Structure formats: structure tokens, C-alpha cells
N, C-alpha and C positions, 0 to 999 in steps of 0.2 A: 059261478059264471060259466057260460058256455064257451067251449073252445072256439077261438076265432082264428081264421086263416091269417097267416102273415101277409102283410102288404108288400108290394114291390117296393124296392128301395134302390138308390144309386150305389154302385160300388165306390168305395172310398179311394180307389186307385185309378181305375179306367173310366169311371163315371157312367158306365152302362147300367141300365136298369136290370135287376134280377129278382127272382123270388127266393127269399132265404129259406133255409131248412127249418121245418116246424120245430125240430128238437133244440134249435139254438136259442129260441125265445128272446129275440131282439139283440143277441150278441154278435151275430154274423155281420161282418163289415165288408167282405169282399165276395166277388162273384165266382172265382175259380182258384185253383192252386197257384197259378202264376201270380195273380194279384195278391194272394195271401203271402207268398214268399217276398214280394216287393214290399208289402206293408210291414212285414216282420223286419226286413232289412232297414227300412226307414225308421222304425221304432228303435231298433238297436243303435242306429247312427245317432238318433236324437238322445238316447240314454247315454251313449259314450261321450257325446259333446257336453252333456250336462254334468257328468260324473268323471271328469278327467283325473281328478286327484285320487280316485279310488284305486286305480291300477298303479299309480306312482307310489302310493303308500305301501301297497302289497309288495311291489318290486323291491323297495328299499328294505322293508322288514325281512323279507326272505333272504336278501343278500347279507344282511347283518346276522341273521340266524346261522346261515351257512358258514360265516367267518368264525363262529365259536366252535363249530364241529371240528374234530381232528381230521387232518387230511388223510386220504387213503394211502396205504403203504405202496410206495413206488421205489424202484431202484434209484440210487443216487445219480444225479445228472453228471455227465462228463464235463471236463474242463471247458469244452467248446460251448456248452449250453449254459454256462454260468453267468451270462450277461443279464442285465436287469429285465426281469419278466414281470409283466403286470399281474396283479392278484387274479385268482380264478374268477371268471365271470365278468371281467372288465371289458367294456366295449371301447374304451379309450386307450390310445397308445400315446401317452404324453412324453415319452422318452425321459422318464424320471428314474432316479435310483430308488426303486420301490423297496429294496431290502433295507436301505438306510432309513427311509421314511417309516416303515413298519417298526423298526427298532426304536425310533425316536418317539413317535406318537401313537403307534398301535394300529392294528389291522382295521378295527371298527372305525377309527377316526379317518383312516385313509379311504375306506369305502364311502363314508359320508362326504368327505371332501371331493372325491371323484364324482359322486352324484350331483353335488352342487355345481361343480365345474361343467358337467354335462348339461345341466339346466341352463346355465348362462350361455354356453356355446350354441346350443340348439335354438334358443329363443332370444336372440340379441335385441330385437325390436321391442319385445314385451318388457324386457328388463330395463332398457334405457328410457322407457317412456316415463318412469317415475322421476328421472333426473332431467330437468329442462336444460 
């Protein structure tokens, strides 16, 4: 087949007509770098909306793995600092006796419990929709 010149096509972002690069062979969707960045941003946004659980699973797994690793060596805390301190990496401050909870149910269960509480607190409408 003889080499054919690419035809003009509309940009998928700004809708202006442009002549695509011959080396792209039908893959070029945008007219310039600004539109390319915007298309990439939109594609990433669409992917993130579709795959929300991907990062939640990774976050919880990494946090559970970190809980099994030994803590780094630190000097002992003073008597003033001995109040209930949430586990490392916790974003919630529930004012709970974390040391008692860790002794009773374990660090991994506490991390999982905190994760579930965070999901309920952050998304109350989504969670109550199941209960009429």
C-alpha cells in the first residue's frame, strides 16, 4: 500500500482541527501539549473514579505490613509523654486508650478497626443508604 497522508482531525479536547504527526499512525488525539496534558488529566480522573478500591486496598495492606515490623529504636518516653498515643500512621484521634486496646485485641485488629471507622465517618451517606 502506498503511504497515505494523514487527514485532518478534530482535537479531542479543544475540538480544533489539526494535522496529526505521520509517525503516530492514527493514535494522536490532541493538537498540542496543553491539550495532551488536559486529556491525560481527564483519563487519570476517569481511571481513579473507576478504581477507587485499588488505593484503599494498597493503603490497608501497607499499614498492616508496617504493624508487623519491629519499631525503630527510640529513647524511652518521659512520664509526661505517656498519655494514650494513637498507633503510627493513624489519621484519626479517637481519644481511646490505645495501649489497652492493643493489649486486648492486637495491633493488626486495631488498624483494621480504625480503617473501618474511618470509612464510616468519611462516607456517612453512602453507608446509611443500605438501611432505609
